[in-house]
C-alpha positions as CSV (number, residue, x, y, z in Angstrom):
1,X,0.0,0.0,0.0
2,X,2.8,2.4,0.8
3,X,4.5,1.6,-2.5
4,X,1.3,2.4,-4.4
5,X,0.9,5.7,-2.6
6,X,4.6,6.6,-3.1
7,X,4.5,5.9,-6.9
8,X,1.2,7.8,-7.1
9,X,2.6,10.8,-5.2
10,X,-0.3,10.5,-2.7
11,X,-0.5,13.6,-0.4
12,X,-0.8,11.3,2.7
13,X,2.9,10.4,2.2
14,X,4.0,14.0,2.4
15,X,4.0,14.1,6.1
16,X,6.8,14.2,8.6
17,X,6.3,10.5,9.4
18,X,7.2,9.4,5.8
19,X,9.8,12.1,5.1
20,X,12.8,9.8,5.0
21,X,11.0,7.5,2.6
22,X,9.8,10.2,0.2
23,X,13.1,12.1,0.3
24,X,15.0,8.9,-0.6
25,X,13.0,8.1,-3.7
26,X,11.7,11.5,-5.0
27,X,14.6,12.0,-7.3
28,X,14.3,8.5,-8.8
29,X,10.6,8.8,-9.7
30,X,10.3,12.5,-10.5
31,X,9.0,13.1,-14.0
32,X,8.4,9.5,-14.7
33,X,5.0,8.1,-15.8
34,X,4.3,4.9,-13.8
35,X,1.4,2.6,-14.6
36,X,0.0,1.3,-11.3
37,X,-1.8,-2.0,-11.6
38,X,-3.9,-3.2,-8.6
39,X,-4.1,-7.0,-7.9
40,X,-6.3,-8.5,-5.3
41,X,-4.8,-11.6,-3.6
42,X,-7.9,-12.8,-1.8
43,X,-8.2,-16.6,-1.8
44,X,-4.8,-17.1,-3.4
45,X,-1.8,-18.8,-1.9
46,X,0.9,-16.9,-3.8
47,X,1.5,-13.8,-5.9
48,X,2.0,-16.0,-9.0
49,X,-1.4,-17.7,-8.5
50,X,-3.1,-14.3,-8.3
51,X,-1.4,-12.9,-11.4
52,X,-1.4,-15.9,-13.7
53,X,-4.7,-17.5,-12.8
54,X,-6.6,-14.2,-12.9
């Protein structure tokens, strides 16, 4: 969830609590277009099962 918010530049991460995380990666992701895909893992035993079985 934090990765999704970080890549989407969510304002909730722009707080003092997450400052070390956002400062560390801002330069790496600045100006880049990132496609975020959401997968739901309910009822699966592994990430591969969720992705490849649909």
